[in-house]
C-alpha positions in Angstrom: -112.8 61.4 16.5 -109.6 62.9 18.4 -110.8 65.3 20.6 -108.6 69.0 20.4 -107.5 71.4 22.6 -105.9 74.6 22.3 -102.4 74.4 24.5 -99.3 77.1 24.2 -96.3 75.3 22.3 -92.4 76.2 21.2 -91.9 74.1 18.1 -88.3 75.2 18.2 -85.8 75.9 20.5 -85.6 79.9 21.4 -87.5 82.8 23.5 -91.1 82.6 24.4 -91.7 84.8 21.9 -91.6 81.2 19.8 -94.2 79.8 22.5 -97.9 80.4 20.3 -101.4 78.8 20.7 -102.0 75.7 18.9 -104.5 72.9 18.6 -103.5 69.5 20.1 -105.1 66.3 20.9 -106.1 65.7 24.3 -103.9 62.8 25.5 -104.7 59.4 26.4 -102.6 57.9 29.4 -100.8 55.1 29.2 -99.8 52.3 31.3 -99.8 53.5 35.1 -100.4 57.3 33.8 -103.5 59.3 34.6 -104.8 62.1 32.6 -105.1 65.4 34.5 -107.6 68.0 33.8 -105.1 71.4 34.8 -106.2 73.4 37.0 -102.8 75.7 37.8 -99.6 75.6 36.4 -96.4 77.0 38.3 -93.2 77.8 36.0 -89.8 77.8 36.9 -86.3 78.7 35.4 -86.1 75.0 34.3 -88.9 75.9 32.0 -87.1 78.5 30.6 -83.8 76.8 30.1 -85.8 73.3 28.2 -87.7 75.9 26.2 -84.4 77.8 24.8 -82.6 74.1 24.7 -79.9 75.6 27.1 -77.2 74.1 27.8 -76.6 71.7 24.4 -75.7 69.0 27.0 -79.6 68.8 27.3 -80.7 68.0 23.6 -79.6 64.8 23.0 -82.4 64.0 26.4 -85.2 66.2 25.5 -84.7 66.6 21.8 -82.0 66.9 19.2 -82.9 69.6 17.3 -86.0 70.7 18.6 -87.9 70.2 21.8 -89.1 66.4 22.5 -91.9 68.1 24.9 -93.1 71.4 22.7 -95.6 72.4 25.7 -93.4 73.8 28.7 -94.8 73.5 32.6 -93.6 70.8 34.9 -95.6 72.0 38.1 -99.4 71.4 38.2 -102.1 71.3 39.9 -105.0 69.1 38.4 -108.0 66.9 38.4 -107.7 63.2 37.4 -110.2 62.6 34.6 -109.0 59.5 33.3 -106.7 56.5 34.2 -104.6 54.3 32.3 -103.7 50.3 33.0 -102.4 49.3 36.2 -102.7 53.0 38.0 -102.3 52.5 42.0 -103.4 55.4 44.0 -105.1 57.6 42.0 -108.9 57.6 41.5 -110.8 60.0 38.9 -112.2 63.1 40.4 -109.0 63.2 42.9 -107.6 66.5 43.2 -103.3 65.8 42.8 -100.5 68.1 42.4 -97.2 66.6 41.3 -94.2 67.2 38.7 -94.7 66.4 34.8 -91.6 64.7 33.1 -90.5 67.1 30.6 -93.3 69.5 30.6 -96.8 69.6 29.1 -98.5 72.0 31.9 -99.5 75.1 29.6 -102.3 72.8 28.2 -106.1 72.3 29.7 -105.1 68.5 30.0 -101.5 66.3 30.3 -100.5 63.1 31.2 -98.5 61.9 34.0 -97.0 59.0 35.9 -99.0 58.4 39.2 -96.5 57.8 40.8 -95.9 61.5 40.5 -98.6 63.0 42.0 -99.5 63.7 45.6 -103.5 64.0 46.7 -104.2 67.7 47.0 -105.7 68.9 50.4 -109.1 70.6 49.7 -107.7 73.6 52.0 -105.1 73.9 49.5 -105.6 76.2 46.6 -104.3 75.2 43.0 -102.2 78.2 42.7 -100.2 77.9 45.6 -100.0 74.1 45.6 -98.5 74.0 41.9 -95.5 76.0 43.2 -94.4 73.3 45.9 -93.0 70.2 44.0 -89.6 71.3 41.9 -89.0 74.6 44.0 -90.2 73.5 47.3 -88.8 70.2 46.9 -85.4 71.4 45.4 -85.1 73.7 48.5 -85.6 70.7 50.8 -83.1 68.5 49.1 -80.8 71.5 49.1 -80.8 71.8 53.0 -81.2 67.8 53.5 -77.5 67.5 51.3 -76.1 70.5 53.6 -76.7 68.8 56.7 -79.2 71.2 58.1 -81.6 70.4 60.3 -80.5 66.7 60.3 -78.0 66.6 63.0 -77.7 67.9 66.9 -75.8 71.0 66.3 -77.5 73.8 67.9 -78.9 76.9 65.6 -77.0 76.0 62.6 -75.7 79.3 60.3 -76.8 79.2 57.3 -76.4 81.6 53.8 -78.7 81.6 51.5 -77.0 83.3 47.9 -80.3 84.0 45.7 -83.3 84.0 48.5 -85.8 86.0 46.3 -86.6 83.5 43.5 -88.7 80.2 43.6 -86.1 77.8 45.5 -84.4 80.8 47.5 -87.7 81.5 49.1 -89.0 78.4 50.3 -85.2 77.4 51.6 -85.4 80.6 53.8 -88.1 79.4 55.1 -87.5 75.6 55.8 -84.0 76.7 56.8 -85.5 78.6 59.2 -87.9 75.9 60.8 -85.0 73.8 61.2 -84.0 76.0 63.6 -81.5 77.4 61.5 -79.7 81.4 62.0 -80.6 82.3 58.0 -78.5 84.8 56.6 -80.0 85.8 52.7 -78.8 87.5 50.1 -81.1 89.5 47.5 -82.3 92.9 45.9 -82.3 95.7 48.5 -86.1 95.9 47.8 -86.8 92.4 48.1 -85.1 92.4 51.7 -88.2 93.1 53.6 -89.7 89.8 51.9 -86.8 87.6 52.8 -86.7 89.0 56.5 -90.5 88.3 57.0 -89.7 84.3 55.7 -87.3 84.0 58.4 -84.0 85.4 57.5 -82.1 87.4 60.3 -80.1 89.4 57.8 -80.3 90.1 54.1 -77.9 91.7 52.0 -77.3 92.9 48.8 -73.9 91.0 47.5 -74.1 93.8 44.3 -73.5 96.6 46.8 -71.7 94.3 50.0 -69.6 91.8 48.2 -69.6 88.5 50.4 -65.9 88.7 50.5 -66.7 91.0 53.3 -68.5 88.4 55.2 -66.1 86.7 57.9 -64.0 83.8 56.9 -65.9 80.5 58.2 -68.7 82.0 59.1 -71.2 79.8 58.2 -72.2 76.0 58.4 -74.0 75.6 55.3 -73.9 78.0 52.1 -76.8 77.2 49.5 -76.3 78.8 46.2 -79.0 79.1 44.1 -77.8 82.2 42.3 -74.7 81.3 40.7 -72.0 83.4 39.5 -69.8 83.3 42.5 -66.3 81.8 42.5 -66.4 78.2 44.2 -63.2 79.0 46.3 -65.3 82.5 47.7 -68.0 80.1 48.4 -65.8 77.7 50.4 -64.2 79.9 52.2 -67.5 81.0 53.7 -68.2 77.8 55.3 -66.3 76.2 58.7 -64.4 73.0 59.1 -67.1 70.1 58.4 -69.5 72.7 56.6 -71.0 72.6 53.5 -71.4 74.3 49.9 -74.5 72.9 48.0 -74.5 74.0 44.1 -78.6 74.9 43.8 -78.3 76.4 40.6 -78.1 75.5 36.7 -75.4 78.0 36.7 -72.7 77.0 33.8 -72.1 77.5 30.2 -74.1 77.3 27.0 -72.5 74.2 25.9 -71.8 71.8 28.9 -73.9 73.7 31.4 -72.9 72.8 35.3 -70.5 70.1 34.4 -67.5 72.1 34.5 -68.4 74.1 37.6 -69.3 70.6 39.1 -66.2 68.9 38.5 -64.1 71.8 39.8 -66.2 71.7 43.4 -65.4 67.6 43.2 -61.5 68.6 43.2 -61.7 71.7 45.4 -63.5 69.4 48.0 -60.6 66.2 47.7 -59.1 66.2 51.0 -60.6 69.5 52.4 -63.2 69.5 55.5 -65.1 72.2 53.9 -67.5 70.0 51.1 -68.9 71.6 47.8 -71.7 69.4 46.6 -73.6 70.1 43.7 -77.4 69.2 44.1 -79.2 67.2 41.3 -83.1 67.2 42.8 -85.3 64.1 42.1 -89.0 64.1 42.2 -90.1 63.1 45.8 -93.9 62.5 46.6 -92.6 61.9 50.1 -91.1 65.5 50.6 -94.5 67.0 48.9 -96.8 65.4 51.2 -94.8 67.2 53.7 -94.5 70.3 52.4 -98.2 70.3 51.6 -98.4 69.5 55.5 -96.5 72.3 56.4 -98.3 74.8 53.8 -101.6 73.5 55.2 -100.5 74.4 59.1 -99.3 77.9 57.7 -95.8 77.1 58.5 -94.5 77.8 54.8 -96.4 80.0 52.6 -95.9 79.7 48.9 -94.9 83.1 47.7 -96.2 83.9 44.9 -95.9 87.1 42.6 -98.0 87.0 39.9 -100.6 84.9 38.5 -101.2 85.1 34.6 -104.8 84.0 32.8 -104.4 80.8 30.2 -104.5 83.3 27.3 -101.3 85.2 28.6 -99.0 81.8 29.3 -96.4 83.4 26.6 -96.1 86.6 28.5 -95.5 84.6 32.0 -92.7 82.7 30.2 -90.9 86.0 29.0 -91.3 87.6 32.5 -89.3 84.2 33.9 -87.0 84.8 30.8 -86.3 87.9 32.0 -85.1 86.8 35.0 -85.5 89.0 38.5 -88.7 86.5 39.6 -89.8 87.4 42.8 -91.0 83.4 44.3 -93.1 81.7 41.9 -95.2 82.7 38.7 -98.4 81.1 38.1 -100.5 80.0 35.2 -104.3 79.7 36.2 -105.8 76.8 33.8 -108.1 77.9 30.8 
């Protein structure tokens, strides 16, 4: 008889109120997969976009009329409790973290390809560890794409737009670790936090528009918040500099595609490039992020932890926007 467990499911696209507890079978790992007993799940803006089916462009991949993966939660820390055929590099009893493909973390058990997992050191708790894969990985890849810390340039000046969210709090810390002079935008109430993370200057672009900043003042701009015209972002970087679009900002139908196309057009013949980021799962980056966390050189910022019974409220909090750092749901 198949074992059943309670999980948070959204059977239709829509707001978090439609995500409810339901009994589902414990999944069996397929070839190359392991079964995890979930210990903590960190939520991301991408979880909410998939919950809403927004933009419509993603629906042919994630479910045309309803979610293909009705259980949200992509970033997890868990314990390997079973392995499928041909699994290499993961053993029963091992504590791991990783990114689930499509979701599944708001459940007691989830399956995931073993190749997407990294061992979790015993000195890092499941909750902060679960914050690293998507948000930390996106921040790392955005800085790489911008060339921050990859050249011999001395103290590059970097502007991070939207610095108090999950990706932003990691981007500030990692840019500072790479020797950058970090400027950051955030709300006034979050400025002390962002400055403690490594920003030398913060500004609220609602009261101090980016147009007030000097032209060609930065070597790189990392746009996480969206909503700023591309030409205004391009104006801020010096010749040879790069604007990285690390946001899914866009319309309801095509999402970021029109903005990406405009970015490509504006970059033609320009020494001020605008480069959209498509972050991917990179276990080698995740290992480095774990090392930095274990050494205390970066700290996952967790705004709030929710009990498993409150997972729908956790999704609602992300959906409402203005999350500071990360939101984590503890295991059932």
